[in-house]
C-alpha positions as CSV (number, residue, x, y, z in Angstrom):
1,M,28.1,-26.0,3.8
2,R,25.5,-27.7,1.6
3,P,24.1,-26.0,-1.5
4,Y,20.9,-24.0,-1.0
5,T,18.6,-22.3,-3.5
6,L,16.9,-18.9,-4.0
7,K,13.5,-20.7,-3.7
8,Q,14.4,-21.9,-0.2
9,I,15.4,-18.3,0.8
10,Q,12.2,-16.9,-0.7
11,T,10.1,-19.6,1.2
12,F,11.9,-18.7,4.4
13,I,11.2,-15.0,4.0
14,E,7.5,-15.7,3.5
15,V,7.3,-18.0,6.5
16,A,9.1,-15.4,8.6
17,R,6.7,-12.7,7.3
18,Q,3.6,-14.7,8.0
19,R,4.9,-16.3,11.2
20,S,3.1,-19.4,10.0
21,V,4.0,-22.4,7.7
22,S,0.3,-22.8,6.6
23,K,-0.2,-19.1,5.8
24,A,3.1,-19.1,3.9
25,A,1.9,-22.1,1.9
26,E,-1.3,-20.4,1.0
27,R,0.6,-17.3,-0.2
28,L,3.1,-19.3,-2.2
29,F,0.4,-21.7,-3.7
30,V,2.1,-24.8,-2.5
31,T,1.4,-27.4,0.2
32,Q,2.5,-27.1,3.8
33,P,4.8,-30.2,3.5
34,A,6.6,-28.5,0.6
35,V,7.2,-25.4,2.6
36,S,8.4,-27.4,5.6
37,M,10.8,-29.3,3.3
38,Q,12.2,-26.1,1.9
39,I,12.9,-24.7,5.4
40,R,14.4,-28.0,6.6
41,Q,16.7,-28.1,3.6
42,L,17.8,-24.5,4.3
43,E,18.4,-25.3,8.0
44,D,20.5,-28.4,7.0
45,A,22.5,-26.3,4.5
46,F,23.6,-23.9,7.3
47,G,23.5,-26.3,10.2
48,V,21.4,-24.2,12.5
49,P,17.6,-24.1,13.2
50,L,16.0,-21.0,11.8
51,I,12.4,-21.4,13.1
52,E,10.8,-23.1,16.1
53,P,7.1,-23.8,16.9
54,M,5.1,-21.4,19.1
55,G,1.6,-22.7,19.6
56,R,0.0,-23.1,16.2
57,N,2.4,-20.7,14.6
58,I,6.2,-20.3,14.5
59,Q,8.8,-17.9,15.8
60,L,12.3,-17.2,14.5
61,T,15.4,-18.4,16.4
62,H,18.2,-15.9,17.0
63,A,19.9,-17.3,14.0
64,G,16.7,-17.0,12.1
65,E,16.3,-13.3,12.9
66,A,19.9,-12.7,11.6
67,F,19.3,-14.8,8.6
68,L,16.1,-12.9,7.7
69,T,17.8,-9.5,7.8
70,H,20.5,-10.7,5.4
71,A,18.2,-12.7,3.2
72,I,16.0,-9.7,2.5
73,A,19.1,-7.6,1.7
74,A,20.3,-10.4,-0.6
75,M,17.0,-10.6,-2.4
76,G,17.2,-6.9,-3.0
77,Q,20.6,-7.3,-4.6
78,F,19.2,-10.0,-6.9
79,K,16.5,-7.5,-7.9
80,E,19.3,-5.1,-8.9
81,L,20.9,-7.9,-11.0
82,E,17.6,-8.6,-12.7
83,A,17.2,-4.9,-13.5
84,L,20.7,-4.8,-15.0
85,M,20.1,-7.8,-17.2
86,A,16.7,-6.6,-18.2
87,E,18.5,-3.6,-19.9
88,H,19.8,-6.1,-22.4
89,V,16.3,-7.3,-23.2
90,G,14.5,-4.0,-23.4
91,L,10.8,-3.7,-22.8
92,K,9.7,-6.9,-24.5
93,K,9.3,-8.5,-21.1
94,G,9.9,-7.7,-17.4
95,R,8.4,-7.8,-14.0
96,I,7.5,-5.0,-11.6
97,D,7.0,-5.4,-7.8
98,L,4.4,-2.6,-7.2
99,A,3.2,-1.7,-3.7
100,V,0.3,0.7,-3.2
101,V,-1.5,2.1,-0.1
102,S,-5.0,0.8,0.2
103,T,-6.8,3.9,-1.0
104,A,-5.0,3.6,-4.3
105,K,-6.8,0.3,-5.0
106,Y,-9.7,2.4,-6.4
107,F,-7.7,3.6,-9.4
108,I,-4.6,1.4,-9.7
109,P,-6.4,-1.5,-11.5
110,M,-7.6,0.9,-14.3
111,L,-4.1,2.3,-14.7
112,L,-2.6,-1.2,-14.8
113,V,-5.0,-2.2,-17.6
114,R,-4.1,0.9,-19.6
115,F,-0.4,0.2,-19.0
116,G,-0.8,-3.5,-19.9
117,K,-2.2,-2.5,-23.3
118,L,0.9,-0.5,-24.0
119,F,3.4,-3.1,-22.7
120,Q,1.9,-6.5,-23.0
121,G,5.0,-8.5,-21.9
122,I,5.4,-6.8,-18.5
123,D,4.2,-8.7,-15.4
124,V,3.1,-6.5,-12.5
125,Q,3.0,-8.1,-9.0
126,L,0.8,-5.9,-6.8
127,K,0.7,-5.6,-3.0
128,I,-1.9,-3.5,-1.2
129,D,-1.6,-2.4,2.4
130,N,-1.7,0.6,4.7
131,R,0.9,3.3,4.6
132,E,3.0,2.0,7.5
133,N,3.4,-1.4,6.0
134,I,4.0,-0.1,2.5
135,L,6.8,2.1,3.8
136,G,8.4,-1.1,5.3
137,L,8.3,-2.8,1.9
138,L,9.9,0.3,0.4
139,S,12.7,0.6,3.0
140,R,13.6,-3.1,2.7
141,N,13.8,-2.9,-1.0
142,E,10.9,-5.4,-1.4
143,A,9.1,-3.1,-3.8
144,D,10.4,-1.6,-7.0
145,L,7.8,1.2,-7.0
146,V,5.3,2.5,-4.4
147,V,2.2,4.6,-4.9
148,M,1.2,6.7,-1.9
149,G,-0.5,9.9,-1.0
150,R,2.4,11.6,0.8
151,A,6.1,11.4,0.2
152,P,8.0,9.8,3.1
153,A,10.1,12.4,5.0
154,N,12.5,9.9,6.7
155,L,13.6,7.9,3.7
156,D,16.0,8.8,0.9
157,C,13.4,8.5,-1.8
158,E,12.5,10.0,-5.2
159,A,8.8,10.8,-5.0
160,T,7.2,12.3,-8.1
161,P,3.5,13.6,-8.1
162,F,1.4,12.3,-10.9
163,A,-2.2,13.0,-9.9
164,T,-4.2,15.1,-7.4
165,N,-5.7,13.6,-4.2
166,P,-8.6,15.6,-2.9
167,L,-9.8,14.7,0.6
168,A,-13.0,15.9,2.2
169,I,-15.6,15.3,5.0
170,V,-18.5,13.0,3.9
171,A,-21.8,12.1,5.6
172,A,-25.0,10.3,5.1
173,P,-27.3,12.3,2.8
174,D,-29.8,13.0,5.6
175,H,-27.1,14.2,8.0
176,A,-27.9,17.7,9.6
177,L,-24.6,19.2,8.3
178,V,-25.3,18.3,4.7
179,R,-28.0,21.0,4.4
180,R,-25.7,23.8,5.7
181,K,-23.2,25.8,3.6
182,R,-19.7,27.1,4.1
183,L,-19.4,25.7,7.6
184,P,-16.3,26.7,9.7
185,F,-14.0,23.8,10.5
186,S,-14.8,24.2,14.2
187,A,-18.4,23.0,13.5
188,L,-17.0,19.4,13.2
189,A,-16.1,19.3,16.9
190,D,-19.6,18.4,17.9
191,Y,-19.9,15.3,15.7
192,S,-18.6,11.7,15.8
193,F,-16.3,10.3,13.2
194,V,-15.5,6.8,11.8
195,V,-11.9,6.7,10.8
196,R,-9.1,4.5,9.3
197,E,-6.8,2.6,11.6
198,Q,-3.5,4.0,12.9
199,G,-0.8,3.6,10.2
200,S,-3.2,4.7,7.5
201,G,-2.1,7.7,5.4
202,T,-5.7,9.0,5.3
203,R,-5.9,8.8,9.2
204,A,-2.6,10.7,9.5
205,A,-3.8,13.4,7.0
206,M,-7.0,13.7,9.0
207,E,-5.3,14.1,12.3
208,R,-2.9,16.7,10.9
209,L,-5.9,18.7,9.5
210,F,-7.8,18.7,12.9
211,A,-4.6,19.7,14.7
212,E,-4.0,22.6,12.3
213,H,-7.5,23.9,13.0
214,E,-7.2,23.2,16.8
215,T,-10.4,21.2,16.6
216,P,-10.9,18.1,18.7
217,L,-11.5,14.8,16.8
218,N,-14.3,12.7,18.3
219,V,-13.5,9.1,17.1
220,V,-16.5,6.8,17.6
221,M,-14.9,3.8,15.8
222,E,-11.8,2.8,13.8
223,M,-12.1,0.6,10.7
224,P,-9.5,-1.0,8.6
225,S,-10.9,-0.3,5.1
226,N,-12.5,2.5,3.2
227,E,-15.3,0.2,2.1
228,T,-16.3,-0.5,5.7
229,I,-16.2,3.2,6.5
230,K,-18.4,4.1,3.6
231,Q,-21.0,1.6,4.8
232,A,-20.8,3.0,8.3
233,V,-21.3,6.6,7.0
234,M,-24.3,5.6,4.9
235,A,-25.8,3.9,8.0
236,G,-25.5,7.1,9.9
237,M,-22.8,6.0,12.3
238,G,-20.8,9.2,11.9
239,L,-18.9,11.5,9.5
240,S,-15.6,10.5,7.9
241,F,-12.7,12.0,6.1
242,L,-12.0,10.2,2.8
243,S,-10.2,10.7,-0.5
244,L,-12.8,11.7,-3.1
245,R,-11.2,9.2,-5.4
246,T,-12.8,6.5,-3.3
247,V,-16.4,7.7,-3.1
248,R,-17.1,8.7,-6.7
249,H,-19.8,6.1,-7.2
250,E,-21.5,6.8,-3.8
251,L,-21.5,10.6,-4.5
252,A,-22.9,10.1,-8.0
253,S,-25.7,7.9,-6.7
254,G,-26.5,10.1,-3.7
255,H,-25.7,7.4,-1.1
256,I,-23.1,9.7,0.4
257,A,-22.9,13.5,0.5
258,L,-20.1,16.0,0.9
259,V,-20.1,18.3,3.9
260,D,-19.4,21.9,2.8
261,I,-16.5,22.9,5.1
262,E,-14.5,26.1,4.4
263,G,-11.1,25.2,3.1
264,L,-12.1,21.7,1.9
265,P,-11.5,19.6,-0.1
266,S,-7.9,19.4,1.0
267,V,-6.0,18.7,-2.2
268,G,-2.8,16.7,-2.0
269,N,-1.0,14.5,-4.5
270,W,-0.5,10.9,-5.4
271,Y,3.2,10.0,-5.7
272,I,5.1,7.4,-7.5
273,T,8.0,6.6,-5.2
274,H,11.2,4.5,-5.1
275,M,14.4,4.6,-3.1
276,S,16.9,7.1,-4.5
277,Q,19.7,4.5,-4.9
278,K,17.3,2.1,-6.6
279,K,18.3,1.0,-10.1
280,L,15.0,0.8,-11.9
281,S,14.5,-1.9,-14.6
282,P,13.3,-0.8,-18.0
283,A,9.9,-2.1,-17.1
284,A,9.7,-0.2,-13.8
285,R,11.0,3.0,-15.5
286,A,8.3,2.6,-18.2
287,F,5.6,2.3,-15.6
288,K,6.9,5.4,-13.7
289,D,7.0,7.4,-16.9
290,F,3.5,6.2,-17.8
291,L,2.1,7.4,-14.5
292,I,3.8,10.8,-14.7
293,E,2.7,11.4,-18.3
294,Q,-0.8,9.9,-18.3
295,G,-1.8,8.9,-14.8
296,G,-3.4,12.1,-13.7
297,A,-5.5,12.6,-16.9
298,L,-6.7,9.0,-16.9
299,M,-7.7,9.3,-13.2
300,D,-9.6,12.6,-13.8
301,S,-11.5,11.1,-16.7
302,W,-12.1,7.9,-14.6
303,S,-13.3,9.6,-11.4
């Protein structure tokens, strides 16, 4: 077997994740020929094809599927090695692979700025996606730490709350419900909602809430981002259910209004999460401690 490199394995994982050489090249900030060469050298090292063309994209061969599973596991082991060695360096430098659900993008940058002022040598690589995809990163050990609004029930994780997450019904300021007070939850059955996509934590929380109140949910449109939903609400397309952390500017400016529903806001928590068996590097441990000790107060003063 010919020698192969970690860079080749990392390139293959990105190509497999994107199902495209060109998209992988964009994510890795290299040229398409460079990516193709790395894959070709990896295939030569093992003597088997790992990818094959499928239209304008690629698909994995059977060998490629098996290789991907073990490559991801191997990279997780290398992360553990990096964490072990980092203990000999302390907190002068380090790297954290942080993944957050999309709603957290409204406060995570502020927290990262504050953390960076305390630990200037730590590099944070941030990934933002919906809950379903973030859970995949967590379970495959592709993220050191994850920020999400509900602890996963089916993974062996440590999930520690660090801030509140109030969620409520919002509407355009001229919506008929805005002028009414202390409405029963059942009053929402007569109105249309614009909602997050399936796989979103906000969508799941909304569906649980409507089910608990035995109230039908009339979905007029699904949208993949909170920003698009806010614009739809302001345009009068319908009501929505959002984290109040995401609409602080719109509420303050009067572009969006709260609907006064009995029992709302529904107050949950934001959690900092990692796999139970995960050996956190000093850098990751410092960020976790920072969120637990300071995250909630900083977010309350921010929003």
